[in-house]
C-alpha positions in Angstrom: -93.2 199.0 -53.6 -93.1 199.4 -57.6 -94.5 197.1 -60.1 -91.8 195.2 -61.0 -90.7 194.2 -57.5 -94.9 193.2 -57.4 -94.5 191.3 -60.4 -91.1 189.7 -59.2 -93.1 188.4 -56.1 -96.1 186.7 -58.2 -93.1 185.1 -60.4 -91.7 183.7 -57.0 -94.9 182.4 -55.9 -96.2 180.7 -59.3 -93.0 179.5 -60.6 -90.2 179.1 -58.1 -91.9 177.5 -55.5 -91.9 180.2 -52.9 -94.3 179.2 -49.9 -95.0 179.7 -46.4 -93.7 176.0 -45.1 -95.9 176.0 -42.3 -98.0 178.3 -39.9 -97.0 176.7 -36.2 -98.7 177.9 -33.1 -97.3 177.2 -30.3 -99.0 176.4 -27.1 -98.3 176.3 -23.0 -99.4 173.2 -21.4 -97.7 174.1 -18.0 -101.4 174.7 -16.5 -102.5 171.2 -17.7 -100.5 169.3 -15.0 -102.4 167.2 -12.4 -101.9 163.8 -10.3 -104.1 162.1 -12.6 -103.2 161.3 -16.1 -106.8 161.4 -17.3 -107.6 164.9 -16.1 -104.5 166.0 -17.8 -104.9 165.1 -20.6 -108.6 166.3 -21.0 -107.4 169.8 -20.0 -104.7 169.3 -23.0 -107.6 168.9 -25.0 -109.8 171.4 -24.1 -106.9 174.3 -23.9 -105.6 173.1 -27.4 -109.0 173.1 -28.8 -109.5 176.5 -27.5 -106.9 178.2 -28.7 -106.2 176.7 -32.2 -109.5 175.8 -33.3 -109.5 178.7 -36.0 -105.6 178.0 -37.2 -106.4 175.9 -40.1 -109.3 178.1 -41.3 -107.2 181.4 -40.8 -104.4 179.7 -43.0 -106.8 178.9 -45.5 -108.2 182.4 -45.9 -104.8 183.9 -46.0 -104.0 181.8 -48.8 -107.0 183.0 -51.0 -106.5 186.5 -50.0 -103.1 186.5 -50.5 -102.1 184.0 -52.9 -99.6 182.8 -51.3 -99.4 178.9 -50.7 -99.2 178.3 -46.9 -98.2 174.2 -47.1 -98.7 173.2 -43.7 -100.7 174.2 -40.3 -99.0 172.9 -37.4 -98.8 172.9 -33.2 -96.0 173.0 -30.9 -96.4 172.2 -27.2 -94.9 172.1 -24.1 -92.4 169.2 -23.6 -94.9 166.4 -22.4 -92.1 165.1 -20.1 -92.8 168.2 -18.0 -96.8 167.5 -18.3 -97.1 164.0 -17.8 -94.6 164.2 -15.3 -96.4 165.7 -12.6 -99.5 162.5 -13.0 -99.1 159.3 -11.3 -98.9 157.6 -15.1 -95.9 155.3 -15.8 -96.1 155.1 -19.5 -96.9 158.1 -21.6 -98.4 156.9 -24.8 -101.8 157.6 -23.8 -101.0 161.5 -24.0 -99.7 160.8 -27.9 -102.6 159.4 -28.4 -104.7 162.5 -27.4 -102.3 164.7 -29.4 -103.1 162.5 -32.1 -106.6 162.9 -31.5 -106.5 166.8 -31.3 -104.4 166.9 -34.5 -107.0 164.9 -36.2 -109.9 166.7 -35.6 -108.1 170.2 -36.1 -106.9 169.0 -39.4 -103.7 170.0 -38.3 -100.5 168.3 -40.1 -98.3 167.6 -37.4 -98.2 168.5 -33.8 -94.8 168.5 -32.1 -93.8 168.5 -28.4 -93.7 164.7 -27.5 -90.5 165.5 -26.1 -87.8 165.5 -23.1 -84.9 167.7 -22.6 -82.2 165.7 -20.9 -78.9 167.3 -21.7 -77.8 167.5 -18.2 -79.8 164.2 -16.7 -83.2 162.3 -16.5 -86.0 163.2 -14.6 -88.7 160.2 -13.6 -90.8 162.1 -16.3 -87.7 161.9 -18.9 -87.3 158.5 -18.4 -91.0 157.7 -18.3 -91.5 159.6 -21.7 -88.4 158.4 -23.5 -89.2 154.7 -23.0 -93.0 155.6 -24.4 -91.7 157.0 -28.0 -91.5 153.8 -30.2 -95.3 152.8 -28.9 -96.3 156.6 -29.2 -94.6 156.5 -32.8 -96.3 153.3 -33.9 -100.0 154.1 -32.6 -100.0 158.3 -34.0 -100.1 159.4 -36.9 -99.0 163.0 -36.8 -97.1 163.4 -33.7 -93.5 164.0 -33.8 -90.8 163.7 -31.0 -87.9 165.0 -30.1 -85.2 164.6 -27.3 -82.5 167.2 -26.5 -79.2 165.0 -25.3 -76.6 167.9 -25.3 -75.7 171.5 -25.4 -72.7 173.7 -25.2 -73.0 174.9 -21.8 -73.4 171.4 -20.1 -72.0 169.0 -22.6 -73.5 165.5 -23.8 -75.9 163.2 -22.1 -74.0 159.9 -23.3 -76.2 157.8 -21.7 -79.2 159.6 -23.0 -77.3 159.1 -26.6 -76.9 155.6 -26.0 -80.8 155.3 -25.0 -81.8 157.3 -27.9 -80.1 154.6 -30.2 -81.9 151.9 -28.9 -85.3 154.0 -28.9 -84.8 154.6 -32.9 -84.0 150.8 -33.5 -87.1 149.8 -31.8 -89.4 152.4 -33.4 -87.8 151.3 -36.5 -89.2 147.5 -36.0 -92.3 148.7 -34.5 -93.3 150.4 -37.7 -91.4 148.0 -40.0 -94.5 147.4 -42.0 -94.1 151.2 -42.8 -90.1 151.1 -43.8 -89.6 152.4 -40.4 -91.8 155.7 -40.7 -91.9 156.0 -37.1 -88.3 157.1 -36.8 -89.0 159.8 -39.8 -90.9 161.7 -36.6 -88.1 161.8 -33.9 -85.3 163.8 -33.6 -82.3 163.8 -31.3 -81.1 167.2 -30.7 -78.0 169.2 -29.3 -78.9 172.6 -28.5 -82.3 173.0 -29.1 -84.3 175.8 -29.7 -87.5 177.0 -28.0 -89.5 178.3 -31.3 -88.8 176.3 -33.6 -91.6 175.7 -36.0 -90.4 172.7 -38.1 -91.5 169.4 -37.5 -90.4 166.7 -36.6 -88.4 168.9 -33.9 -91.1 171.4 -32.9 -91.7 172.0 -29.4 -92.8 175.2 -27.4 -90.2 175.9 -24.5 -90.6 176.9 -21.1 -89.6 180.6 -21.4 -92.2 180.9 -24.5 -95.2 182.9 -24.0 -98.9 181.5 -23.4 -99.2 180.8 -26.9 -97.9 182.2 -30.0 -97.9 181.9 -33.6 -94.5 181.2 -35.4 -93.8 181.1 -39.4 -91.4 179.0 -41.4 -90.7 180.2 -44.6 -88.7 178.5 -47.6 -87.7 179.0 -50.8 -84.9 177.0 -52.4 -86.2 177.3 -55.9 -86.5 181.4 -55.8 -82.8 181.3 -54.6 -81.7 179.1 -57.4 -83.3 181.3 -59.9 -82.0 184.5 -58.8 -78.5 182.7 -59.1 -78.6 181.5 -62.4 -79.0 185.0 -63.5 -75.3 185.7 -62.0 -73.5 182.9 -63.5 -70.1 183.2 -63.6 -69.8 186.5 -61.1 -67.7 186.4 -58.0 -68.7 185.1 -54.8 -69.1 188.6 -53.6 -71.9 188.5 -56.0 -73.4 185.6 -55.1 -73.8 186.5 -51.2 -75.5 189.7 -52.3 -77.7 187.7 -54.4 -79.2 185.2 -51.7 -79.3 188.2 -49.3 -81.6 190.4 -51.0 -83.7 187.1 -52.1 -83.6 186.0 -48.5 -85.0 189.5 -47.5 -87.9 189.6 -49.7 -88.7 186.0 -48.6 -88.8 187.1 -44.8 -90.7 190.5 -45.4 -93.6 188.2 -47.2 -93.2 185.6 -44.0 -93.8 188.4 -41.7 -96.6 189.7 -43.7 -98.5 186.7 -43.3 -97.4 185.5 -40.0 -98.4 189.1 -38.4 -102.0 189.0 -40.1 -102.3 185.4 -39.0 -101.5 186.0 -35.5 -104.0 189.2 -35.1 -106.6 187.0 -36.7 -106.1 184.2 -33.9 -105.8 186.9 -31.4 -102.3 185.6 -30.3 -98.9 187.5 -30.2 -96.9 186.9 -33.2 -93.4 185.4 -32.6 -90.7 184.8 -34.9 -90.1 184.3 -38.8 -87.9 180.8 -39.4 -86.3 181.7 -42.6 -85.0 177.7 -43.3 -84.4 176.8 -47.0 -86.4 173.6 -46.6 -86.7 171.2 -49.7 -88.8 169.0 -50.9 -89.1 166.4 -53.0 -90.3 168.5 -56.0 -88.2 169.3 -58.8 -87.1 173.1 -58.4 -87.4 173.1 -54.6 -83.8 171.6 -53.8 -81.0 173.0 -51.7 -78.7 170.8 -53.6 -79.6 172.2 -56.8 -78.1 175.9 -55.1 -74.8 174.8 -54.7 -74.6 173.1 -57.9 -75.7 176.4 -59.4 -72.7 178.0 -57.6 -70.4 175.8 -59.7 -70.6 172.4 -58.7 -70.9 169.4 -60.6 -72.7 167.4 -58.3 -73.6 168.1 -54.4 -71.0 166.2 -52.3 -67.9 167.4 -54.5 -65.1 169.0 -52.7 -66.1 172.6 -52.1 -69.9 171.4 -51.4 -68.9 172.4 -47.5 -68.1 175.9 -48.5 -70.7 176.6 -50.9 -73.1 175.7 -47.9 -71.3 178.0 -45.6 -71.9 180.7 -47.6 -75.2 179.8 -48.5 -76.5 179.7 -44.9 -74.6 182.8 -43.7 -76.1 185.0 -46.5 -79.6 183.4 -45.6 -79.5 184.5 -42.1 -78.1 187.9 -43.0 -80.6 188.8 -45.5 -83.4 187.4 -42.9 -82.1 189.5 -39.7 -82.4 192.7 -42.1 -86.1 191.9 -43.2 -87.3 191.3 -39.8 -86.4 192.0 -35.8 -88.2 188.7 -35.1 -86.0 186.2 -36.8 -85.5 183.1 -35.0 -85.9 179.4 -34.8 -83.0 177.6 -37.2 -83.2 180.0 -40.5 -80.6 178.9 -42.8 -80.1 175.7 -45.0 -81.9 172.2 -44.2 -80.4 169.0 -45.8 -82.7 166.3 -45.2 -81.4 163.4 -48.0 -84.9 162.0 -48.6 -86.6 165.9 -49.0 -84.3 166.6 -51.6 -84.4 165.4 -55.2 -81.0 167.0 -55.9 -79.4 164.9 -52.8 -81.1 161.8 -53.5 -79.3 162.1 -57.0 -76.1 162.7 -55.7 -76.3 159.8 -53.3 -77.2 157.4 -55.7 -74.1 159.4 -58.1 -72.1 158.4 -55.1 -71.0 162.1 -54.5 -72.5 162.4 -51.4 -71.8 160.0 -48.3 -72.6 160.1 -44.5 -69.1 161.4 -43.7 -69.6 164.2 -46.0 -73.1 165.2 -44.8 -71.6 165.2 -41.4 -69.1 167.8 -42.4 -71.9 169.6 -44.3 -73.8 169.9 -40.6 -71.1 171.6 -39.5 -72.0 175.1 -41.5 -76.1 174.5 -41.8 -78.9 174.7 -40.1 -79.4 171.5 -38.6 -77.4 168.2 -38.9 -78.1 164.5 -40.4 -81.7 164.5 -41.7 -84.1 161.8 -43.0 -81.2 159.5 -43.7 -82.1 155.8 -44.1 -79.8 153.3 -43.0 -79.4 149.5 -43.4 -82.1 148.0 -41.1 -79.4 145.9 -39.3 -77.2 149.0 -38.1 -76.3 148.1 -34.3 -78.1 150.5 -32.0 -74.5 151.7 -30.8 -73.7 152.6 -33.9 -76.8 155.0 -34.2 -75.9 156.3 -30.9 -72.1 157.2 -32.1 -73.5 158.9 -35.2 -75.8 160.8 -32.6 -72.7 161.6 -30.5 -70.8 163.0 -33.5 -73.4 165.1 -34.4 -74.0 166.6 -30.7 -70.1 166.9 -30.4 -70.4 169.5 -33.9 -73.3 171.1 -32.0 -71.6 171.6 -28.7 -68.1 172.9 -29.9 -69.7 175.1 -32.7 -72.4 176.9 -30.1 -75.1 175.7 -32.9 -78.3 173.4 -33.0 -77.3 170.3 -34.9 -79.6 167.5 -35.0 -80.1 163.3 -36.0 -83.2 162.3 -37.8 -82.0 158.7 -38.6 -84.0 155.8 -40.0 -82.8 152.5 -39.9 -84.9 151.0 -42.5 -86.0 147.6 -41.5 -84.7 144.6 -44.4 -83.4 146.7 -46.5 -79.4 147.3 -47.4 -77.1 149.6 -48.9 -78.2 150.5 -52.2 -81.8 150.1 -51.7 -84.4 152.9 -50.9 -87.5 153.5 -48.9 -90.8 155.3 -50.1 -92.1 157.5 -47.3 -94.4 159.6 -49.8 -95.4 163.6 -49.3 -92.7 165.9 -47.9 -91.1 163.0 -46.8 -89.9 161.8 -50.2 -88.0 159.0 -50.6 -84.5 157.6 -49.0 -81.9 155.8 -51.1 -80.2 153.6 -48.0 -76.7 154.9 -47.4 -73.9 153.1 -46.1 -72.2 153.4 -42.3 -69.1 152.0 -40.8 -68.9 148.6 -40.6 -66.5 149.2 -37.4 -67.9 148.9 -34.0 -68.3 151.9 -31.7 -70.1 149.6 -28.8 -67.3 150.2 -26.1 -67.3 153.8 -26.5 -70.9 154.3 -26.4 -71.3 151.6 -23.2 -69.0 153.7 -21.1 -72.1 156.2 -20.5 -71.5 159.2 -18.3 -71.5 163.1 -19.5 -68.9 164.6 -21.8 -68.2 167.8 -20.0 -68.8 171.0 -22.2 -66.1 172.8 -23.9 -63.7 175.4 -22.0 -65.8 178.2 -24.1 -68.9 177.8 -22.1 -67.8 179.6 -19.2 -68.9 182.8 -20.5 -70.2 184.5 -16.7 
């Protein structure tokens, strides 16, 4: 590297909010199963403490040595429904409490994996875990939950979709004193990936190694600044600039991630190059889209701009590393992106437009506050729509909806920190009750048959 490239990277770190968003250690808990739930939870405690005891220290040391901000240190574990399902326990809240205790003692930001995979149906453990989610979110601070209800291979479990609408409503009720904050830690997936380092959807898949270190990097501000230098150029030039920027960001993430894995004596997993915004000025995906020429995010052309951004980010990342994984693209969480918050408040961005954008971005309807009196069936129907997009397009989609208790359209909820502020958005006033109550399974599309 020449001096100009070095100085360019320094500028990215100092002025353009480039950072390592998360170091996430994935840990398999498959050997922690036991008929006795108490013994199982003790095994979980012992194993995570043994593997992740130095995670925070290593992250802090690397921040000082490399000068790269590492915002979060996190852990993902095997879906707890698989582990607790071997026990005689009928309620799994104690597992969530144990995970929260571990997170507190280690000083990590979040721990993901209070999860179930029900895209084709339920086990007894899945039923018990899902029914435990609202109370688990009430009594813990750092535990995140996810449920996969659909995939391109098997279709959409509409019984699961219906239940998750009820679960989200109940989690909002139990955390009403915090504007329904419990729902901000619950993600409903289609085509969930096993190596996602980002919360709240991270879990350590059963095909993953015993222990691995995954890195999530982010740099919306860096991409926007790069595009400022090519105003007026055609989209071919824009795409090249994004790819080159993504390449540089990914190389940095891999460097830090591999060194962290070496010091922790675990295999290096993947780099997830996701443009994940924060509420801070200059760290917005919406502002990238506006830099391409949109007056405000949400106007006509937004979906096309986001599609190009997402594709160029993936291409740049793949050229930079053979270990790109996770979600890798652009996130559009409303409450975590100051540009999107402004777009909603201006009336330019609504749920229908966000749904269209999820056809081409990395995840889905993320961190969206809706009126507190929204029926559970309407929430389920929104989940079903997102799952259909994921299933048909063979991509990961997700919903993270917050029916904010006592709030109506035009109000806002303050979550603080990386979760930001969410303006309450309008949902359809027309009913989806009869549709949701049909239950059963929406079959997989014809292109699922690939053997």
